[in-house]
C-alpha positions, -999 to +999 in steps of 0.1 A: -604-047-285-604-049-248-619-018-232-639-008-263-670-028-254-692+002-243-683+023-272-689-006-296-721-014-278-735+021-284-728+019-322-744-015-324-775-004-305-779+024-331-785-002-359-822-005-366-821-042-373-807-050-338-836-061-315-816-074-285-780-073-273-761-089-244-726-085-230-712-120-223-681-137-209-662-162-230-652-163-267-673-132-276-678-099-258-713-091-272-741-112-286-769-096-305-802-106-321-811-090-354-842-091-376-839-085-414-862-090-443-839-116-459-804-132-459-789-107-484-800-078-461-784-096-431-752-102-450-750-065-460-755-053-425-729-076-411-703-070-438-708-033-445-720-019-411-710-041-382-675-051-394-667-015-401-673-004-365-640+002-346-636-024-319-652-052-339-624-076-346-645-106-358-681-117-362-699-150-363-734-152-378-759-178-368-792-179-387-822-194-369-848-216-385-880-234-376-881-272-373 
């Protein structure tokens, strides 16, 4: 939701798995880096915690890998 970025940012910063966050212009308002032990833990955080924060209208998860 427009105008909710700072409030949402504060709630996301409180998540222990979040290691970096940036406010950006474009398709998304916020981009964050997270570290979890495994994919099920990541999925749980995104679905149960992040998506339940007021102001979060949608998420897109990109998982990094080594080549």
